[in-house]
C-alpha positions as CSV (number, residue, x, y, z in Angstrom):
1,M,285.7,59.0,42.4
2,R,283.0,58.1,45.0
3,K,282.9,54.5,46.1
4,S,280.1,52.3,44.6
5,Q,277.9,50.2,46.9
6,P,279.7,51.5,50.0
7,V,279.2,49.7,53.3
8,I,280.7,51.2,56.5
9,A,280.7,48.9,59.5
10,I,280.8,50.5,62.9
11,L,281.7,47.7,65.4
12,G,283.0,47.3,68.9
13,P,282.0,46.0,72.3
14,T,278.8,46.7,74.1
15,A,278.4,50.2,75.7
16,V,281.4,51.6,73.8
17,G,279.2,54.2,72.0
18,K,278.4,52.8,68.6
19,T,274.9,54.3,68.4
20,R,276.0,57.7,69.7
21,I,278.8,57.9,67.0
22,S,277.1,56.2,64.1
23,I,274.0,58.5,63.9
24,P,275.9,61.8,63.3
25,L,278.2,60.0,60.9
26,A,275.2,58.6,58.9
27,E,273.7,62.1,58.8
28,R,276.9,63.6,57.6
29,F,277.6,61.0,54.8
30,D,274.0,60.5,53.5
31,G,273.7,57.1,55.2
32,E,271.1,54.7,56.6
33,I,271.7,52.4,59.5
34,V,271.3,48.6,59.5
35,S,271.3,47.3,63.0
36,V,273.5,44.2,63.4
37,D,272.3,43.1,66.9
38,S,270.6,39.8,67.6
39,R,268.4,41.4,70.3
40,L,267.3,44.7,68.7
41,I,265.0,42.8,66.3
42,Y,262.6,42.0,69.1
43,R,259.6,44.3,69.9
44,G,259.2,45.1,73.6
45,M,262.8,44.6,74.4
46,D,263.9,48.2,74.4
47,I,265.5,49.3,77.6
48,G,267.6,46.2,78.3
49,T,269.0,46.1,74.8
50,A,269.9,49.8,74.7
51,K,267.8,50.2,71.6
52,P,268.1,53.5,69.8
53,T,265.3,55.8,70.9
54,S,262.5,57.0,68.6
55,E,264.2,60.4,68.4
56,E,267.5,58.8,67.3
57,R,265.7,56.7,64.7
58,A,263.9,59.8,63.4
59,R,267.2,61.4,62.6
60,V,268.5,58.6,60.4
61,P,266.5,55.6,58.9
62,H,267.2,52.4,60.9
63,Y,266.5,48.8,59.8
64,L,266.2,45.4,61.5
65,I,264.9,46.9,64.7
66,D,261.5,45.9,66.0
67,V,260.9,43.4,63.2
68,A,259.9,40.3,65.3
69,N,258.1,39.3,68.5
70,P,260.2,37.7,71.2
71,D,258.7,34.3,70.3
72,D,259.5,34.5,66.6
73,T,262.4,32.4,65.4
74,W,265.3,34.2,63.8
75,N,268.6,32.6,63.1
76,L,271.8,33.6,61.3
77,A,270.5,32.6,57.9
78,K,267.3,34.6,58.2
79,F,269.1,37.7,59.6
80,S,271.8,37.6,56.9
81,E,269.1,37.4,54.1
82,A,267.2,40.3,55.6
83,A,270.3,42.4,56.1
84,L,271.5,41.9,52.5
85,N,268.1,42.8,51.2
86,V,268.2,46.1,53.2
87,I,271.7,46.9,52.1
88,H,270.7,46.4,48.4
89,D,267.7,48.7,48.9
90,I,269.9,51.4,50.5
91,H,272.4,51.2,47.6
92,G,269.4,51.4,45.2
93,R,268.6,54.8,46.7
94,G,272.2,55.9,46.1
95,R,273.0,56.1,49.8
96,V,275.6,54.7,52.1
97,A,274.8,51.6,54.2
98,F,276.1,51.8,57.8
99,L,276.2,48.4,59.6
100,V,276.1,49.1,63.4
101,G,276.3,46.5,66.1
102,G,278.2,44.2,68.3
103,T,276.9,40.8,67.4
104,G,280.1,39.5,66.0
105,Q,278.8,36.4,64.2
106,Y,276.1,38.4,62.4
107,L,278.6,41.1,61.3
108,K,281.2,38.5,60.1
109,A,278.5,36.7,58.1
110,I,277.5,39.8,56.3
111,L,280.9,41.3,55.7
112,E,282.5,38.0,54.6
113,G,279.6,36.7,52.6
114,W,278.8,33.6,54.6
115,N,276.1,31.3,53.3
116,P,274.8,29.8,56.6
117,P,272.6,26.7,56.5
118,A,268.9,27.6,56.4
119,T,267.9,24.3,58.0
120,E,264.5,24.3,59.6
121,E,264.4,23.6,63.3
122,S,263.2,20.4,65.0
123,P,261.3,21.1,68.2
124,G,261.4,17.4,69.2
125,L,265.2,17.1,68.7
126,R,265.7,20.4,70.4
127,E,263.7,19.3,73.5
128,K,265.8,16.1,73.6
129,L,269.1,18.0,73.5
130,E,267.9,20.5,76.1
131,A,267.0,17.6,78.4
132,I,270.5,16.2,78.0
133,A,272.0,19.6,78.9
134,A,269.7,19.9,81.9
135,S,270.4,16.4,83.3
136,A,274.0,15.7,82.3
137,G,275.3,19.3,82.0
138,F,276.4,21.5,79.2
139,D,279.8,19.8,78.9
140,T,278.1,16.6,77.9
141,L,276.3,18.3,75.1
142,H,279.4,20.1,74.0
143,R,281.3,16.8,73.8
144,Q,278.6,15.4,71.5
145,L,279.2,18.4,69.2
146,Q,283.0,17.8,69.4
147,A,282.5,14.3,68.2
148,V,280.6,15.2,65.1
149,D,281.7,18.8,64.3
150,S,285.0,19.7,66.0
151,A,285.3,23.0,64.1
152,S,282.0,24.3,65.5
153,A,282.8,22.9,68.9
154,S,286.1,24.9,69.0
155,R,284.3,28.1,68.1
156,I,281.3,27.8,70.4
157,D,281.5,28.4,74.2
158,P,280.3,25.2,75.9
159,R,278.1,27.3,78.2
160,N,276.2,28.7,75.2
161,V,273.8,25.8,75.1
162,R,271.5,27.4,72.6
163,R,274.3,27.6,69.9
164,V,275.6,24.1,70.8
165,I,272.1,22.7,70.3
166,R,271.7,24.6,67.0
167,A,274.9,23.1,65.6
168,L,273.9,19.6,66.7
169,E,270.5,20.2,65.2
170,I,272.0,21.1,61.8
171,F,274.2,18.0,61.8
172,H,271.4,15.6,62.8
173,M,268.9,17.0,60.3
174,T,271.3,17.3,57.3
175,G,274.1,14.7,58.1
176,V,276.6,17.4,57.4
177,P,278.5,19.5,60.0
178,A,277.4,23.1,60.3
179,S,281.0,24.3,59.9
180,S,281.4,22.6,56.5
181,Q,278.1,24.2,55.3
182,R,279.4,27.7,56.0
183,E,280.6,28.6,52.5
184,K,281.6,32.1,51.6
185,N,280.7,34.3,48.6
186,P,282.5,37.6,49.1
187,P,279.9,40.4,48.8
188,L,280.1,42.8,45.9
189,F,279.9,45.9,48.0
190,Q,283.0,47.8,49.2
191,I,283.6,47.8,52.9
192,L,285.2,50.2,55.4
193,R,285.5,48.7,58.9
194,I,285.6,51.1,61.8
195,G,286.3,49.7,65.3
196,L,285.5,51.6,68.5
197,T,287.4,50.8,71.7
198,L,287.9,52.0,75.2
199,P,290.4,51.0,78.0
200,R,288.8,47.9,79.5
201,A,288.5,49.4,83.0
202,E,286.7,52.5,81.6
203,L,284.4,50.3,79.5
204,F,283.4,48.2,82.5
205,Q,282.6,51.3,84.5
206,R,280.5,52.5,81.6
207,I,278.7,49.2,81.5
208,D,277.9,49.3,85.2
209,Q,276.6,52.9,84.9
210,R,274.4,51.8,82.0
211,I,273.0,48.9,83.9
212,D,272.1,51.2,86.8
213,M,270.4,53.6,84.4
214,M,268.4,50.8,82.7
215,I,267.1,49.7,86.1
216,E,266.1,53.3,86.9
217,D,264.5,53.7,83.4
218,G,262.1,50.8,84.0
219,W,263.9,47.7,82.8
220,I,262.2,45.5,85.5
221,K,258.8,46.8,84.4
222,E,259.7,46.0,80.8
223,V,260.5,42.4,81.7
224,Q,257.3,42.1,83.7
225,E,255.3,43.4,80.8
226,L,256.9,40.7,78.6
227,I,255.9,38.0,81.1
228,D,252.4,39.5,81.3
229,R,252.0,39.2,77.5
230,G,252.7,35.5,77.8
231,F,256.3,35.3,76.6
232,S,258.1,32.5,78.3
233,S,261.4,33.0,80.1
234,E,262.6,29.9,78.2
235,L,262.5,31.7,74.9
236,P,266.0,32.2,73.3
237,S,265.3,35.9,73.0
238,L,264.7,36.2,76.7
239,S,267.9,34.4,77.5
240,A,269.6,37.7,76.7
241,I,271.9,39.1,79.5
242,G,269.7,40.9,82.0
243,Y,266.4,39.6,80.9
244,A,267.0,36.1,82.3
245,Q,268.3,37.5,85.6
246,L,265.4,39.9,86.0
247,N,263.0,37.1,85.2
248,A,264.5,35.1,88.0
249,Y,264.2,38.2,90.3
250,L,260.5,38.6,89.4
251,A,259.9,34.9,90.0
252,G,261.4,35.1,93.5
253,E,264.4,33.0,92.6
254,M,267.0,35.8,93.1
255,D,267.1,39.1,95.0
256,L,267.6,42.3,93.0
257,D,271.1,43.0,94.2
258,S,272.2,39.5,93.2
259,A,270.6,39.8,89.8
260,I,272.4,43.1,89.1
261,V,275.7,41.6,90.2
262,E,275.1,38.7,87.8
263,I,274.2,41.0,85.0
264,R,277.4,43.0,85.5
265,K,279.5,39.8,85.5
266,L,277.9,38.3,82.4
267,S,278.3,41.7,80.6
268,R,282.0,41.6,81.2
269,Q,282.2,38.1,79.9
270,F,280.3,39.1,76.9
271,V,282.8,41.9,76.2
272,R,285.6,39.4,76.2
273,R,283.8,37.1,73.8
274,Q,283.1,40.1,71.5
275,A,286.9,40.7,71.4
276,N,287.4,37.3,69.9
277,W,285.3,38.2,66.8
278,F,287.0,41.5,66.1
279,K,290.7,41.7,67.2
280,T,292.6,44.9,67.6
281,D,295.4,43.6,65.4
282,D,293.1,42.8,62.5
283,P,294.6,44.9,59.5
284,E,291.1,45.3,57.9
285,I,289.8,47.2,60.9
286,Q,290.7,50.8,61.7
287,W,290.4,51.2,65.4
288,F,289.6,54.4,67.3
289,D,289.7,55.1,71.0
290,V,286.5,56.9,71.8
291,V,287.9,58.7,74.8
292,S,288.5,61.9,72.8
293,S,287.2,63.5,69.6
294,A,286.8,60.1,67.8
295,E,283.9,61.4,65.6
296,E,286.0,63.9,63.7
297,R,288.9,61.5,63.2
298,I,286.5,58.9,61.9
299,S,284.8,61.4,59.7
300,A,288.1,62.3,58.1
301,V,288.8,58.6,57.3
302,I,285.3,58.1,55.9
303,E,285.6,61.1,53.7
304,R,288.9,60.0,52.2
305,W,287.6,56.5,51.7
306,L,284.3,57.5,50.0
307,S,286.2,59.8,47.7
308,G,288.4,57.0,46.6
309,S,291.7,58.2,48.0
310,A,291.9,55.3,50.5
311,P,291.6,51.6,49.6
312,A,288.5,49.5,50.2
313,S,288.4,46.1,51.7
314,H,286.3,43.1,50.6
């Protein structure tokens, strides 16, 4: 018996090949793709985010891509609500929802049914906290978070100032730690988690090659066009890996070779952080090394699962 309300999550580190594999799988199993990537939502950020091409999106319907301008505010609560609405619509058409992306927090929120706080943001408070980070250092700000919300502090990298500020903002505006507001209501849909992996050395080589290709394809011009349209380099969206470094290059603060070296280094660090969200020993994730014929092996697993001959997870 075919699974009801099926959700297939295709997850894994950046550059592992999630887009390349997910599109033929969605075609084969009557699916539609929900992007779970915190940067693909932004218009004009195409090359540097490895956004699926118009040709790829024409093959399979894609959602939550190009839905906001870089200066629009999207947080976890807004993204989760939008993603759940799209999944509901896909199921209403009798199709399979494929969640594809590497933003671990967003994927976890959807798959585990988090109810993140939808607290409005406070520009004044944010500016104050940003000033503290700039003058006293990110460690000082992280220690503030440790004092009021140790659970969030243990989960957030001290160098991720934007997320530290957001957690402090939630606490100061509600009086309740962000971590205690993260309740869970397990979703009603049935979930198959497919993880894609590569040996770390090969993945890093692939990342380096992709960065070089992005530069050749016009990434610098893309960043310049965003600047010309008036989007500030201080925007959270433009703090994405690569965009900040190329902004610095265009501003004369860094030479291009140094910018590329920094992009490569930060991309490697990002891969390591992604691994903390989805671990290879997680029993709910079926991992596939994409070195050889992964698509057919994954197809066989999906076919068995959809037919009801393999268990679902919740």
